[in-house]
C-alpha positions as CSV (number, residue, x, y, z in Angstrom):
1,X,-30.0,-108.1,-101.0
2,X,-28.4,-109.4,-98.0
3,X,-26.5,-107.1,-96.1
4,X,-23.4,-107.4,-93.8
5,X,-21.4,-105.5,-91.3
6,X,-18.0,-107.5,-93.0
7,X,-17.4,-109.4,-96.3
8,X,-14.2,-111.2,-96.4
9,X,-13.7,-112.5,-99.6
10,X,-10.5,-115.9,-99.7
11,X,-10.9,-118.3,-96.2
12,X,-7.4,-119.5,-96.4
13,X,-4.7,-118.2,-93.8
14,X,-5.8,-114.8,-93.1
15,X,-9.4,-114.4,-94.5
16,X,-10.4,-117.7,-92.0
17,X,-8.9,-116.1,-89.0
18,X,-10.7,-112.6,-90.1
19,X,-13.9,-113.9,-89.8
20,X,-12.9,-115.5,-86.8
21,X,-12.4,-112.1,-84.8
22,X,-14.2,-110.0,-86.9
23,X,-17.5,-113.1,-85.9
24,X,-16.3,-112.7,-82.0
25,X,-16.6,-108.9,-81.7
26,X,-20.2,-109.2,-82.5
27,X,-20.2,-108.2,-86.3
28,X,-22.3,-109.6,-88.8
29,X,-19.6,-111.5,-91.5
30,X,-19.8,-113.3,-94.5
31,X,-17.1,-115.0,-95.5
32,X,-16.5,-116.5,-99.1
33,X,-13.8,-118.9,-100.7
34,X,-14.2,-120.5,-104.2
35,X,-12.9,-123.9,-103.1
36,X,-12.7,-125.5,-99.9
37,X,-10.6,-123.7,-97.0
38,X,-7.3,-125.4,-97.2
39,X,-7.4,-126.6,-100.9
40,X,-4.6,-127.8,-102.4
41,X,-4.0,-124.4,-104.9
42,X,-4.0,-121.7,-102.2
43,X,-0.9,-121.1,-100.4
44,X,-1.8,-122.2,-97.2
45,X,-1.5,-126.0,-97.5
46,X,1.4,-128.7,-97.1
47,X,1.0,-129.8,-93.7
48,X,3.4,-127.7,-91.8
49,X,4.9,-124.3,-91.5
50,X,7.6,-122.5,-89.5
51,X,6.8,-120.1,-86.4
52,X,10.1,-118.4,-85.3
53,X,10.2,-115.1,-82.6
54,X,14.0,-113.6,-83.7
55,X,13.0,-112.2,-87.7
56,X,15.7,-111.6,-90.0
57,X,13.3,-110.1,-92.7
58,X,13.2,-107.0,-90.3
59,X,13.1,-106.7,-86.4
60,X,9.6,-104.6,-86.7
61,X,7.6,-108.4,-87.4
62,X,8.7,-109.4,-83.6
63,X,6.2,-107.1,-82.1
64,X,3.5,-109.5,-84.1
65,X,4.5,-112.7,-84.1
66,X,4.8,-112.1,-80.7
67,X,1.2,-111.6,-80.4
68,X,0.8,-114.3,-83.1
69,X,2.1,-117.4,-80.5
70,X,-0.7,-115.8,-77.3
71,X,-3.3,-115.9,-80.2
72,X,-2.7,-119.4,-81.6
73,X,-2.7,-120.4,-77.7
74,X,-5.9,-118.7,-77.6
75,X,-7.1,-120.9,-80.8
76,X,-5.9,-124.3,-79.0
77,X,-7.0,-123.4,-75.5
78,X,-11.0,-122.4,-77.7
79,X,-11.1,-125.7,-80.5
80,X,-9.0,-127.9,-77.4
81,X,-6.7,-129.3,-79.8
82,X,-3.1,-128.5,-81.0
83,X,-1.4,-126.1,-83.7
84,X,1.4,-125.4,-82.2
85,X,4.2,-128.5,-82.1
86,X,7.4,-126.9,-79.7
87,X,10.6,-127.5,-81.9
88,X,13.1,-124.5,-81.8
89,X,15.1,-123.7,-84.4
90,X,18.7,-123.4,-86.0
91,X,19.0,-120.6,-88.3
92,X,22.8,-121.5,-90.4
93,X,24.8,-119.9,-93.0
94,X,28.7,-119.2,-94.4
95,X,30.5,-116.8,-92.7
96,X,29.0,-113.6,-92.4
97,X,25.4,-114.7,-93.9
98,X,22.5,-112.4,-93.7
99,X,20.0,-114.7,-92.5
100,X,22.1,-115.1,-89.7
101,X,23.5,-111.7,-88.7
102,X,19.7,-110.4,-89.3
103,X,18.1,-112.6,-87.1
104,X,20.6,-112.5,-84.3
105,X,20.1,-108.3,-84.6
106,X,16.4,-109.0,-84.1
107,X,17.2,-110.9,-81.2
108,X,18.9,-108.5,-79.8
109,X,16.7,-105.6,-80.3
110,X,13.6,-107.3,-78.8
111,X,15.4,-109.7,-75.8
112,X,14.5,-112.9,-77.0
113,X,16.0,-116.1,-75.9
114,X,18.6,-117.0,-78.9
115,X,21.9,-119.0,-78.6
116,X,24.9,-118.4,-80.7
117,X,26.8,-121.6,-81.2
118,X,29.5,-123.2,-83.4
119,X,28.8,-125.1,-86.1
120,X,30.3,-128.2,-84.2
121,X,27.9,-127.8,-80.6
122,X,24.9,-127.5,-83.1
123,X,26.0,-130.7,-84.9
124,X,26.9,-132.4,-81.8
125,X,23.7,-131.2,-79.9
126,X,21.4,-132.0,-83.6
127,X,23.1,-135.5,-84.6
128,X,20.9,-134.7,-87.5
129,X,22.8,-132.4,-88.6
130,X,25.8,-131.9,-90.3
131,X,26.5,-127.9,-90.6
132,X,30.4,-127.1,-92.1
133,X,32.5,-126.0,-89.3
134,X,33.4,-122.7,-90.4
135,X,29.2,-121.6,-90.4
136,X,27.8,-119.2,-88.5
137,X,24.8,-120.7,-85.9
138,X,21.6,-119.4,-84.2
139,X,19.6,-121.5,-81.9
140,X,16.1,-120.3,-81.3
141,X,14.1,-122.6,-78.8
142,X,10.7,-121.0,-78.6
143,X,10.4,-121.9,-82.4
144,X,7.7,-124.1,-83.5
145,X,5.5,-126.3,-86.5
146,X,2.1,-124.6,-87.2
147,X,-0.5,-127.0,-88.7
148,X,-2.0,-124.9,-91.8
149,X,-5.0,-126.6,-93.1
150,X,-6.1,-127.6,-89.2
151,X,-5.9,-124.3,-88.0
152,X,-8.2,-123.0,-90.8
153,X,-10.2,-125.6,-90.0
154,X,-11.0,-125.0,-86.6
155,X,-10.6,-120.6,-87.5
156,X,-13.9,-121.7,-90.2
157,X,-15.7,-123.9,-87.5
158,X,-15.1,-121.9,-84.7
159,X,-16.2,-118.8,-87.2
160,X,-19.5,-120.1,-87.7
161,X,-20.2,-121.3,-84.6
162,X,-20.2,-117.2,-83.5
163,X,-22.6,-116.8,-85.8
164,X,-20.5,-116.1,-89.3
165,X,-21.9,-117.4,-92.9
166,X,-20.0,-119.0,-94.9
167,X,-20.4,-119.0,-98.3
168,X,-18.3,-122.3,-100.0
169,X,-17.2,-123.3,-103.6
170,X,-18.2,-119.8,-104.7
171,X,-16.6,-117.0,-106.9
172,X,-16.3,-113.5,-106.6
173,X,-17.1,-111.5,-109.7
174,X,-16.7,-107.9,-108.3
175,X,-16.3,-105.9,-105.9
176,X,-17.5,-102.5,-106.1
177,X,-17.2,-99.8,-103.2
178,X,-20.5,-97.3,-103.4
179,X,-20.4,-94.5,-101.3
180,X,-19.6,-95.8,-97.8
181,X,-20.5,-99.4,-98.1
182,X,-19.2,-102.5,-101.0
183,X,-21.2,-104.3,-103.0
184,X,-20.1,-107.7,-104.1
185,X,-21.4,-109.7,-106.8
186,X,-21.0,-113.7,-106.7
187,X,-21.0,-115.6,-109.6
188,X,-24.5,-117.0,-109.5
189,X,-25.6,-113.3,-109.5
190,X,-26.3,-112.4,-106.0
191,X,-25.2,-109.2,-104.6
192,X,-23.9,-108.5,-101.0
193,X,-23.9,-105.3,-99.6
194,X,-21.5,-104.6,-96.8
195,X,-20.1,-102.3,-94.6
196,X,-16.8,-103.0,-95.9
197,X,-14.9,-105.7,-97.5
198,X,-11.5,-107.5,-96.9
199,X,-10.2,-108.8,-99.6
200,X,-7.7,-111.6,-98.7
201,X,-7.6,-114.0,-101.9
202,X,-3.9,-114.6,-102.3
203,X,-3.0,-115.2,-105.7
204,X,-6.6,-114.5,-107.0
205,X,-5.8,-110.7,-105.9
206,X,-5.6,-109.8,-109.4
207,X,-9.0,-110.7,-110.2
208,X,-10.4,-108.5,-107.3
209,X,-7.7,-105.6,-107.0
210,X,-5.7,-105.3,-110.3
211,X,-4.2,-102.2,-109.4
212,X,-3.4,-103.7,-106.1
213,X,-1.7,-106.6,-108.1
214,X,0.1,-104.9,-110.9
215,X,3.6,-105.3,-109.1
216,X,3.3,-108.6,-107.6
217,X,4.7,-112.3,-108.5
218,X,3.2,-115.4,-108.1
219,X,5.8,-117.9,-108.1
220,X,5.7,-121.7,-108.2
221,X,7.4,-123.1,-104.5
222,X,8.1,-127.0,-105.1
223,X,7.8,-128.9,-101.1
224,X,9.5,-132.1,-100.8
225,X,9.3,-134.7,-98.0
226,X,12.0,-137.3,-96.9
227,X,11.8,-140.5,-95.5
228,X,14.7,-139.8,-92.5
229,X,17.5,-142.2,-92.5
230,X,17.6,-141.7,-88.5
231,X,14.0,-142.0,-87.3
232,X,15.3,-140.8,-84.0
233,X,17.0,-138.2,-84.6
234,X,14.0,-136.5,-86.9
235,X,11.6,-136.1,-84.6
236,X,10.8,-132.3,-83.1
237,X,12.0,-133.9,-79.6
238,X,15.5,-134.1,-81.5
239,X,15.6,-132.1,-84.5
240,X,14.6,-128.9,-84.5
241,X,13.4,-126.9,-87.7
242,X,16.0,-125.0,-89.9
243,X,17.2,-122.1,-92.3
244,X,20.2,-122.4,-93.8
245,X,21.5,-119.7,-95.9
246,X,24.1,-121.5,-98.5
247,X,26.2,-118.4,-101.1
248,X,23.3,-119.5,-103.7
249,X,19.8,-120.1,-102.2
250,X,18.1,-120.2,-98.7
251,X,16.7,-123.9,-98.2
252,X,14.2,-124.6,-94.9
253,X,12.8,-127.7,-93.3
254,X,10.7,-128.6,-91.0
255,X,11.1,-132.0,-88.5
256,X,9.0,-135.2,-88.7
257,X,6.1,-133.6,-86.9
258,X,3.3,-135.2,-89.3
259,X,4.6,-139.1,-89.4
260,X,5.2,-138.4,-93.0
261,X,8.9,-137.1,-92.9
262,X,11.2,-134.6,-92.9
263,X,9.8,-132.0,-95.3
264,X,12.3,-129.5,-96.6
265,X,12.0,-126.7,-99.5
266,X,13.9,-123.6,-101.3
267,X,13.0,-119.9,-101.0
268,X,14.3,-119.6,-104.3
269,X,11.6,-119.2,-107.1
270,X,10.4,-122.6,-109.3
271,X,9.3,-120.6,-112.2
272,X,6.8,-117.4,-112.3
273,X,3.0,-117.9,-112.8
274,X,0.9,-115.7,-115.0
275,X,-2.2,-116.7,-112.6
276,X,-3.3,-118.5,-109.6
277,X,-5.6,-120.8,-112.2
278,X,-2.4,-121.5,-114.4
279,X,-1.2,-125.4,-114.6
280,X,1.7,-126.0,-112.1
281,X,4.4,-128.2,-113.5
282,X,5.1,-130.7,-111.4
283,X,8.5,-131.0,-108.9
284,X,10.8,-131.3,-111.6
285,X,13.7,-134.8,-111.2
286,X,16.5,-131.8,-111.6
287,X,14.6,-130.3,-108.2
288,X,14.3,-133.0,-106.5
289,X,17.9,-133.9,-107.1
290,X,19.3,-130.4,-106.1
291,X,17.2,-130.4,-102.6
292,X,18.6,-133.9,-102.0
293,X,21.9,-133.1,-102.6
294,X,21.1,-130.2,-100.2
295,X,19.7,-132.5,-97.7
296,X,22.6,-134.9,-98.0
297,X,25.0,-132.5,-97.1
298,X,23.3,-130.9,-94.3
299,X,20.6,-132.6,-93.0
300,X,22.1,-136.3,-93.5
301,X,19.9,-137.8,-90.3
302,X,16.8,-137.0,-93.4
303,X,18.5,-137.6,-96.0
304,X,16.5,-140.6,-97.3
305,X,14.2,-142.0,-100.0
306,X,11.9,-139.5,-101.4
307,X,8.5,-139.7,-99.5
308,X,6.1,-137.3,-101.6
309,X,6.1,-133.6,-103.3
310,X,3.9,-131.2,-103.5
311,X,4.0,-127.6,-105.2
312,X,2.3,-124.6,-103.6
313,X,2.2,-120.5,-104.9
314,X,3.9,-117.4,-103.8
315,X,2.8,-114.2,-104.1
316,X,5.7,-112.3,-103.7
317,X,5.5,-108.0,-103.1
318,X,8.4,-106.3,-104.7
319,X,10.1,-105.5,-100.9
320,X,9.1,-109.4,-99.8
321,X,7.2,-107.6,-96.9
322,X,3.3,-107.9,-96.7
323,X,0.8,-105.5,-97.5
324,X,-1.9,-105.0,-95.5
325,X,-4.1,-102.1,-95.3
326,X,-7.2,-99.7,-95.9
327,X,-7.1,-98.9,-99.5
328,X,-6.4,-95.5,-100.1
329,X,-8.9,-94.9,-102.4
330,X,-11.8,-96.8,-100.9
331,X,-11.0,-97.1,-96.8
332,X,-13.9,-99.2,-96.9
333,X,-12.0,-101.6,-98.9
334,X,-9.3,-103.8,-96.4
335,X,-6.2,-105.3,-98.7
336,X,-4.8,-108.8,-96.6
337,X,-1.8,-109.0,-98.0
338,X,0.4,-111.3,-100.6
339,X,2.4,-112.3,-97.6
340,X,5.7,-113.2,-99.9
341,X,5.8,-116.6,-98.8
342,X,6.3,-116.2,-94.6
343,X,2.9,-114.7,-93.2
344,X,1.2,-118.0,-91.9
345,X,3.0,-117.4,-88.9
346,X,1.2,-114.5,-88.5
347,X,-2.6,-115.0,-89.9
348,X,-4.0,-115.9,-85.7
349,X,-2.7,-111.9,-84.9
350,X,-3.3,-110.8,-88.7
351,X,-6.7,-111.9,-88.4
352,X,-7.6,-109.7,-85.5
353,X,-5.7,-106.7,-87.4
354,X,-7.9,-107.2,-90.5
355,X,-10.7,-106.6,-88.1
356,X,-9.8,-104.0,-86.8
357,X,-9.6,-102.4,-90.4
358,X,-12.8,-103.6,-91.3
359,X,-15.0,-102.5,-88.2
360,X,-12.9,-98.9,-87.3
361,X,-10.9,-98.2,-90.2
362,X,-7.6,-98.4,-87.9
363,X,-5.5,-100.9,-85.7
364,X,-3.7,-100.1,-83.2
365,X,-1.1,-102.8,-84.0
366,X,2.1,-101.7,-86.2
367,X,1.5,-102.8,-89.4
368,X,3.2,-99.0,-91.0
369,X,6.0,-101.4,-92.8
370,X,2.7,-103.3,-94.1
371,X,1.6,-100.0,-95.7
372,X,-1.0,-100.3,-99.6
373,X,0.5,-97.1,-100.5
374,X,3.9,-98.3,-101.4
375,X,2.6,-100.8,-103.7
376,X,0.3,-98.4,-105.5
377,X,3.1,-96.1,-105.7
378,X,5.4,-98.9,-107.3
379,X,2.9,-99.3,-109.7
380,X,2.9,-95.8,-111.5
381,X,6.2,-95.7,-111.3
382,X,6.3,-99.3,-113.8
383,X,3.5,-97.4,-115.7
384,X,5.0,-94.2,-116.5
385,X,8.5,-95.8,-117.6
386,X,6.4,-98.1,-119.5
387,X,5.0,-95.3,-121.7
388,X,8.5,-93.1,-122.1
């Protein structure tokens, strides 16, 4: 039986960052993934991800995303590769839109660079947009686009260079706390022993930790890319990323950072999935027409021909916050996420946090908002109601 200090199950964004961080601290590390990192069934694929400092979801995220920026720059320096492309972000919505109000609250609470604009001024500065005249608008100049598949590959390659062992195309059958350690059973029958195990399995978390996964939802999320009508206006130097709250939806997108078109999507669920392995319906004509209509209305400079579509998966907690921490009944098990569709930007700092928890069973970074106990309490309540 091979023995490690830290085993990490799942090498998506959080798991890949964790093996990189833990190996950098001199730990004997094993990372295992049932596929190849960056695979198309994960939550971390899709060419680009938005990173922003002012955080409408909760101001408590801001200290973490500040450090995430630093850690992304560290990875760039260590790999001599570009991962974070500056774009800025426009956040806008109908008068009184909570997204805009909460982002401004986050910005003022943490003294971030943000600028209130009229819709007319925003349209003049960024002519790819055509925002309604009465909308509330904020511009964050420090936002940008991350390249997720590239980042994951760099984390894994960097971890291996630091001495980590990696098993790919290998499924973990079981994770068993034994004493103060963990035994891990692989599909080929091999048994691994580790001082701690970080379960970063994303949408596959139910296979290993059903108690944690009981109140989570898996949702299908269509992604679309459009050929810009006005290419000169839709590159990252002229068009920021965007988050728009309409009365019915939150739509978001990124400029043409990779030369493949302007990416756009909705935060609404495209339908629940029973499991991560369930076949995901292709993007439907109705979904295409809906998002095309949104882009024509609000981002006409991007509203050209549909270039590509894809479908990713969100693992959503009931309150849409992350789930990160030690398992209350087995502290040698570290639970890493789910991230409810807004976590990739934090991967660089979350790897450090998860390494803290795996090695020291604690972290000085602020993660109280993400405590695991809230999920298990909710599961207990749901179970009780089920039997009434």
